[in-house]
C-alpha positions in Angstrom: 40.8 -43.3 -25.7 38.3 -40.5 -25.1 37.6 -41.8 -21.6 41.3 -41.8 -20.8 41.6 -38.2 -22.1 38.6 -37.1 -20.0 40.0 -38.8 -16.9 43.4 -37.1 -17.5 41.7 -33.7 -17.7 39.9 -34.3 -14.5 43.1 -35.4 -12.8 44.8 -32.3 -14.1 42.1 -30.0 -12.6 42.2 -31.8 -9.2 46.0 -31.6 -9.2 45.7 -27.8 -9.3 43.3 -27.7 -6.3 46.0 -27.3 -3.6 45.7 -25.6 -0.2 47.6 -22.6 -1.5 45.4 -22.2 -4.5 42.3 -22.5 -2.3 43.7 -19.9 0.0 44.5 -17.6 -2.9 41.0 -18.0 -4.3 39.4 -17.2 -0.9 41.6 -14.1 -0.6 40.7 -13.0 -4.1 37.0 -13.5 -3.3 37.1 -11.6 -0.1 39.1 -8.8 -1.8 36.6 -8.6 -4.5 33.7 -8.4 -2.0 35.4 -5.7 0.0 36.2 -3.6 -3.0 32.7 -4.1 -4.4 31.2 -3.0 -1.1 33.4 0.1 -0.9 32.7 1.2 -4.4 28.9 0.5 -4.2 28.4 2.1 -0.9 30.6 5.1 -1.6 29.4 5.9 -5.2 26.2 4.1 -6.1 24.2 3.6 -2.9 21.1 5.9 -2.5 22.8 7.5 0.5 26.0 8.3 -1.4 24.6 11.8 -1.9 24.8 12.6 1.9 28.1 13.8 3.4 30.1 12.0 6.0 33.5 10.4 6.7 34.8 8.0 4.1 35.1 5.0 6.4 31.6 5.6 7.8 30.1 5.4 4.4 31.6 2.0 3.6 31.6 0.1 6.9 29.9 0.1 10.3 33.3 -0.6 11.9 33.8 3.2 11.9 30.9 3.9 14.3 31.7 0.7 16.3 35.2 2.0 16.8 34.0 5.4 18.1 31.4 3.7 20.4 34.2 1.7 22.0 36.4 4.8 22.1 33.6 6.6 23.9 33.9 9.7 21.8 31.0 9.0 19.4 28.9 12.1 20.4 31.8 14.5 20.3 33.0 13.2 16.9 29.5 13.3 15.4 28.9 16.8 16.7 32.1 18.0 15.0 30.9 16.3 11.8 27.6 18.1 12.0 29.5 21.4 12.3 31.5 20.5 9.2 28.9 18.9 6.9 25.5 20.2 8.2 22.4 18.8 9.9 22.3 15.4 8.1 25.4 13.2 8.0 26.0 9.6 7.0 27.5 7.6 9.9 27.1 4.1 8.5 26.6 2.8 5.0 22.8 2.6 5.6 22.2 5.1 8.5 21.7 8.9 8.5 22.1 11.0 11.6 20.0 14.1 11.9 20.7 17.0 14.3 17.7 19.1 13.1 15.3 19.0 16.1 12.3 20.0 13.9 12.6 16.6 12.2 11.8 14.6 15.3 8.0 14.3 14.7 8.7 13.1 11.2 11.3 10.5 12.1 9.7 9.3 15.3 6.0 9.2 14.2 3.5 6.9 15.8 3.9 4.1 13.3 7.7 4.3 13.0 9.4 0.9 13.0 12.6 0.3 14.8 15.5 -1.3 12.9 17.4 -4.4 14.1 19.9 -2.0 15.8 17.9 -2.8 19.0 18.1 -6.7 18.7 21.5 -7.4 20.1 21.0 -10.2 22.7 23.3 -8.3 25.0 20.6 -8.2 27.7 19.0 -11.6 26.9 17.2 -13.4 24.1 13.7 -12.0 24.7 12.4 -8.6 23.8 11.0 -6.0 26.1 8.8 -3.1 25.0 11.9 -1.1 24.5 13.4 -3.1 21.7 10.2 -4.4 20.0 10.6 -3.3 16.3 7.0 -3.4 15.0 4.9 -0.5 16.2 1.7 -2.5 16.5 3.4 -5.1 18.7 4.9 -2.4 20.8 1.5 -0.6 21.2 -0.2 -3.9 22.2 2.3 -4.7 24.9 2.7 -1.2 26.1 -1.0 -0.9 26.7 -1.0 -4.0 28.9 1.8 -2.7 31.2 1.4 1.1 31.1 -1.0 1.5 34.0 1.4 1.5 36.9 3.6 4.0 35.1 0.8 6.6 34.6 1.2 9.9 36.4 -2.0 9.2 38.3 -0.5 6.0 39.8 2.9 7.5 40.3 1.3 10.4 42.3 -0.3 7.9 44.6 3.2 6.5 45.2 4.7 9.9 46.3 4.7 9.0 50.0 6.8 5.9 49.2 9.2 8.1 47.2 9.3 10.6 50.1 10.3 7.9 52.6 13.2 6.7 50.5 14.4 10.3 49.8 14.3 11.0 53.6 16.3 7.9 54.2 18.9 9.0 51.7 19.1 12.6 53.1 19.5 11.2 56.6 22.3 8.8 55.5 24.4 11.4 53.6 23.9 13.7 56.6 25.2 11.0 59.0 28.1 9.9 56.9 29.3 13.1 55.3 27.7 16.3 56.6 28.4 15.5 60.3 31.9 14.2 59.6 33.0 16.7 56.9 34.3 13.7 54.9 34.6 14.2 51.1 32.7 11.7 49.0 32.0 10.8 45.4 28.4 12.0 44.9 28.0 10.0 41.6 27.2 6.5 43.1 25.1 8.1 45.9 22.8 9.7 43.3 22.2 6.3 41.8 21.8 4.7 45.3 18.8 6.9 45.9 17.2 6.2 42.5 17.7 2.4 42.9 16.1 2.3 46.3 13.1 4.3 45.0 12.6 2.1 41.9 12.9 -1.0 44.0 10.4 0.4 46.5 7.7 1.2 43.9 8.7 -1.6 41.5 9.3 -4.6 43.7 7.9 -3.8 47.1 10.9 -2.8 49.2 14.2 -0.9 48.8 17.1 -3.1 47.8 19.3 -1.4 50.5 21.7 0.7 48.5 21.3 3.7 50.8 21.3 1.7 54.1 24.5 -0.2 53.2 26.1 2.6 51.2 27.2 0.0 48.6 26.3 -1.2 45.1 24.0 -4.1 46.2 24.8 -7.3 44.4 26.9 -5.4 41.9 23.8 -4.2 40.0 25.2 -0.8 39.0 28.6 -2.2 38.0 26.9 -5.1 36.2 24.9 -2.7 34.1 27.9 -0.5 33.3 30.0 -3.6 32.4 27.4 -4.7 29.9 27.2 -1.4 28.1 30.2 -1.5 25.7 29.1 -4.9 24.3 25.5 -3.6 23.9 26.7 -0.5 22.0 29.1 -2.6 19.8 26.6 -5.3 18.9 23.9 -2.7 18.2 26.1 -0.8 15.8 27.2 -4.0 14.0 23.6 -5.2 13.7 23.7 -6.9 10.2 26.7 -8.9 11.5 25.0 -9.3 14.9 21.9 -10.8 13.3 24.0 -13.2 11.3 26.3 -14.3 14.1 23.4 -14.8 16.5 22.0 -17.4 14.0 25.1 -19.5 14.3 26.3 -21.6 17.3 28.4 -18.7 18.4 25.5 -16.5 19.2 23.6 -18.5 21.8 26.9 -19.7 23.4 28.8 -16.4 23.6 26.7 -13.4 22.6 23.2 -13.8 24.0 23.2 -13.0 27.8 22.1 -15.7 30.2 21.7 -15.9 33.9 24.5 -18.4 34.2 27.0 -16.1 32.6 29.9 -15.0 34.7 29.3 -11.3 33.7 27.7 -8.1 34.9 24.5 -8.8 32.9 24.5 -12.4 34.2 24.6 -11.0 37.7 21.6 -8.8 37.0 19.6 -11.7 35.4 20.2 -13.9 38.5 19.1 -11.1 40.8 16.0 -10.7 38.6 15.2 -14.4 38.7 15.6 -14.4 42.5 13.1 -11.5 42.7 10.6 -13.4 40.6 11.1 -16.6 42.4 10.4 -15.0 45.8 7.4 -13.2 44.5 5.9 -16.4 43.1 6.4 -18.1 46.4 4.8 -15.2 48.2 1.8 -15.4 45.9 1.5 -19.1 46.4 1.7 -18.6 50.2 -0.7 -15.7 50.2 1.8 -13.3 51.8 2.0 -10.5 49.2 0.0 -8.2 51.5 -2.2 -7.1 48.6 0.3 -4.5 47.6 0.4 -3.6 43.9 3.8 -2.7 42.4 5.3 -3.0 38.9 6.2 -6.6 39.4 2.8 -7.6 40.6 1.2 -5.7 37.7 3.3 -7.7 35.2 2.3 -10.9 36.8 -1.4 -10.0 36.9 -1.6 -8.6 33.4 -3.6 -10.5 30.9 -3.5 -10.8 27.1 -6.6 -10.1 25.0 -7.6 -13.7 25.3 -7.3 -13.7 29.1 -4.0 -15.5 29.4 -1.2 -14.3 31.6 1.9 -12.8 30.0 4.6 -15.2 29.0 7.1 -15.5 31.9 10.1 -14.9 29.6 8.5 -11.6 28.4 8.0 -10.7 32.1 11.6 -11.4 32.8 12.6 -9.1 29.9 10.5 -6.3 31.3 11.8 -6.7 34.9 15.4 -6.7 33.6 14.7 -3.5 31.8 13.4 -1.9 35.0 16.6 -3.0 36.8 18.8 -1.8 34.0 17.4 1.5 33.1 14.9 2.4 35.9 17.5 3.9 38.2 20.8 4.4 36.5 19.5 7.0 34.0 17.7 9.0 36.7 20.9 8.9 38.8 22.8 10.3 35.8 20.3 13.3 35.5 20.8 13.9 39.3 24.6 13.9 38.8 24.4 16.2 35.9 22.2 18.6 37.8 24.7 18.9 40.6 27.7 19.2 38.2 26.1 22.0 36.2 24.6 24.0 39.1 27.6 23.8 41.4 30.0 24.8 38.6 27.9 27.9 37.8 27.9 30.1 40.9 25.4 32.7 39.6 22.9 29.9 38.8 23.4 28.4 42.3 22.8 31.7 44.1 19.7 32.4 42.0 18.4 28.9 42.6 18.9 29.0 46.3 17.2 32.4 46.5 14.2 30.9 44.9 14.1 27.8 47.1 14.6 29.8 50.3 12.0 32.3 49.3 9.5 29.5 48.6 10.4 27.9 52.0 9.9 31.2 53.9 6.5 31.7 52.2 5.4 28.3 53.3 5.0 27.0 49.7 7.2 24.0 50.3 6.6 21.2 52.7 9.3 19.7 54.9 9.6 17.1 52.1 8.7 19.1 49.0 5.7 17.7 47.1 5.7 17.4 43.3 2.8 19.9 42.8 4.5 22.4 45.1 7.7 22.4 43.1 5.9 22.8 39.8 3.9 25.7 41.0 6.4 27.6 43.2 9.9 26.8 41.9 10.0 27.6 38.2 13.8 28.3 38.1 14.5 25.0 39.8 12.5 23.2 37.2 14.3 25.1 34.5 17.6 24.0 36.0 16.5 20.3 35.9 15.4 20.7 32.3 18.5 22.5 31.2 20.8 19.9 32.8 18.9 17.1 31.1 19.1 19.0 27.8 22.8 19.3 27.8 23.5 15.9 29.4 20.8 13.4 28.3 21.1 10.1 30.1 21.1 8.2 26.9 23.2 10.1 24.4 22.6 7.4 21.8 21.3 6.8 18.3 17.8 5.5 18.1 17.3 4.4 14.5 13.9 4.2 12.7 13.1 2.9 9.3 12.0 5.4 6.7 8.3 4.5 5.9 6.7 3.7 2.5 7.1 6.7 0.1 10.5 7.7 1.5 11.5 11.0 3.1 13.2 14.2 2.1 16.1 15.5 4.2 17.9 18.7 3.3 16.3 18.6 -0.1 17.5 15.0 -0.9 15.4 11.9 -1.2 15.8 9.1 1.3 14.3 5.8 0.2 12.0 3.6 2.1 13.7 1.2 4.5 16.7 3.4 5.2 17.8 3.9 8.8 17.4 7.4 10.1 18.2 8.5 13.6 18.5 11.5 15.9 20.7 11.6 19.0 19.5 13.8 22.0 23.0 15.0 22.5 22.9 16.7 19.1 19.3 17.8 18.7 19.5 19.4 22.2 22.3 21.6 20.8 20.4 22.7 17.6 21.1 26.4 17.3 18.1 26.8 15.1 16.0 26.0 18.2 18.1 27.1 21.2 20.0 30.0 19.6 23.7 30.7 19.3 24.3 29.8 23.0 22.8 26.3 22.5 25.9 24.7 24.1 25.8 26.9 27.2 24.1 26.0 30.5 21.6 28.8 30.9 18.4 27.7 32.7 16.8 31.1 32.0 16.1 30.1 28.4 13.2 28.0 29.7 11.5 31.0 31.3 12.0 33.8 28.8 9.1 33.0 26.4 6.0 30.8 26.9 6.0 30.1 23.1 9.7 29.2 23.1 9.3 26.9 26.1 6.6 25.1 24.3 9.0 24.6 21.4 11.7 23.3 23.7 9.3 20.8 25.3 7.9 19.8 21.9 11.4 18.9 20.5 12.9 17.4 23.7 14.3 13.9 23.4 15.4 13.4 26.9 13.0 10.5 27.5 12.8 9.3 23.9 10.2 10.6 21.5 6.7 10.0 20.3 4.8 6.8 21.0 8.0 5.2 22.3 8.7 7.7 25.0 10.0 6.2 28.2 7.3 4.6 30.4 9.2 5.6 33.5 9.3 9.3 32.7 6.8 10.5 35.3 8.6 8.6 38.1 11.9 9.9 37.0 10.6 13.5 36.9 9.1 13.1 40.3 12.5 12.0 41.7 14.3 14.9 39.9 11.8 17.6 40.9 12.2 16.5 44.6 15.5 14.8 45.4 18.0 17.4 44.2 15.9 20.2 45.7 15.8 18.6 49.1 19.5 18.0 48.9 20.2 21.6 48.1 17.8 22.9 50.8 19.4 20.7 53.5 23.1 21.0 52.6 25.7 23.4 51.1 27.7 21.3 48.7 31.2 22.2 47.6 32.9 20.7 44.6 36.3 19.3 45.5 37.7 18.6 42.1 36.9 21.5 39.8 40.3 20.9 38.2 40.2 18.2 36.9 36.4 18.2 37.0 34.0 15.3 37.2 34.0 13.1 34.2 31.0 12.2 32.0 31.3 8.8 30.3 29.3 7.5 27.4 29.4 3.7 27.2 27.5 2.1 24.5 25.1 5.0 24.2 24.3 5.3 27.9 25.9 8.1 30.0 26.9 8.5 33.6 29.3 10.6 35.7 32.2 9.6 37.8 34.4 11.4 40.3 31.8 13.9 41.4 33.7 14.7 44.6 31.9 16.9 47.1 32.0 18.0 50.7 28.7 19.0 52.3 27.7 20.9 55.4 24.3 21.5 56.9 22.6 24.7 56.0 20.9 26.8 58.7 17.2 26.4 58.8 15.4 29.0 56.6 13.2 31.3 58.7 
């Protein structure tokens, strides 16, 4: 009898387990978890004391939405105006616009969060997205040599040759014909041919063909929204990558029919050709970035893992030219839209030319010594328009941190964005949002402060390895363009457009006409 009653009870329980009941149970569980997360993050999480939008405090979907909408920087800047220098932009991330906090947040032993591990540019890590500071320092030491200023200075004749090719080509196509052209891609064409010359032994041919070779530029731009989205959803990204979905659909691969897949195939072809040249003894003894990667050795004398080398080569292809091109674009947009700045700049360049201070192709050292206003224009353009207007989170170290008088616990994500810190009125004054190159020349002490708290190439031990090459290009290329031609903006209304896709910026529709300037005598 007891057995019968027990069986009946079990049967009664099973009879209630219907599809509808299971569905209702799942809905109830999800609802509970969502409400729990909202209540916990909003009212009980350690960061609940920091201001910010409601939805930003309870879900990362808020920042993901604004990343896809491409208005993240503008929205966050308005939030800083409303709430102050520290705002909460995800449940676990604080954004700081106080430039004086850069050394504390980006100290030498700062650890990156999983924000950087997206898989959008492949499975393997480059030095850029290595989280642990010790691992980063180890690998950076092995590959840093070719990026040093001493080595870059030796490559200046190669840079000069590519710049001269570029000047000749825009002269032929646009100055002689009077034809209007979009300057935006041409700025990147020059940068790509330079990085391919010093990085891989020969220009890819962007300038010669006047085209986006193999779709490299478009491929990079196409991959940016996904990169920004996956980075901002990184707890979810980490989980989904561990499932079958990640390797199949999220982690970029050479065989993918996508922009990044195109870049990866191009990279693999470069490596394959170089390995064949090494085997055949036809490298010519030239040392470039690629050869340095291949010849580098670990502490125990072994070559670097080929998958790691592929990650570094892809990083050069992705960021080595596009970001420099963006700075060139910004320089032209700002200078040409401020007539007083343009006239003052040209007076300096012409004066230096007449005095014999500038070579036919200006040399880096000459520009630094004799063209201070020009250098100030470059720095001011990069201040207001950083090529990577992005968040760069670090984890708060042991012992925590104090921001605006409030305690931030260990392990919390804290970030600055160059777009915001470069507009800090406490550093740059009430005209921080204005393009005014003179600010870099008014006070030696103030200029030191500007340089100290500049985030244009990253900050601290993680500063961009390619900084010296990029500055060499920017201190020479725009100068030679302005000395040779008189540009005229064609579309002041509407103006050129600055886009921010996934935390990487670039311009489009920078329409110009150019005419040759008379030789300066």
